[in-house]
N, C-alpha and C positions, 0 to 999 in steps of 0.2 A: 366328490365327483359324482355327477349324475350318470345314469346309464347311457343317456344320449351322448354325453361327452366322452364316455368310455368307448363307445362305438366308433368314434372318429379316429382312434389309434389303431395302428397295424401292429402285428407281432414283429419280433426281431428277425424273423425269417425274411421279411421284405428287405431288410438292410443287407442281409447276406447275399440275397439275389443281386443287389446292386454292386457288391464288392467282388463277386465271382469273376467278372472279366478282368479284373485288375490283379488276379493271382499271379505272383512272381514279380510284380512291380517293385523296383528298388527305389527307396526315397530317402532323402535327407530331411529330417524333421526340422521344425522351426527352432528347436533347442540345439541343433547341431548334430544330434545322433543319427545313425543310419538304421533303417529297417527294410525288411522284405515282406511284402504282403502275401500271405499264403493262407487265405480263409479255409477253415476246415482241416487244416494240418496241425498235428499235435505240437509241433516244434515251431512256433511262430513267435514273432516279436509283437509285443503289445504296444498299442498306441493310445493316447488320451486326446479326445477332441475337446478343446476349450472353446466352446461356441461363443462365449461372450467376448473373448479376445481374438477369435478367428485364428486359432493357432492349433497345430498338431504337435504334440510333445510326447516324450517317453514317460513312462510312469514314474521313474526316479526324479525327473525334472518337474513333473506335476505335483509330486509329493512335496518337493522342497520349495515350490512356488515360483519356479523360473519361468 
């Protein structure tokens, strides 16, 4: 990757700024499991974004390929 290409990327802080307004949002993921979004809180549920399949799944289902 060239330095010009690397400069096109933002840090992960930009993603946290996008997620902050959704804190406390309760979701049912595409795999059927439930999560509550609490960005910045130590006791949170993890989610996996499957961009190619346009799915949000839990880490267990992502690992098993569901």
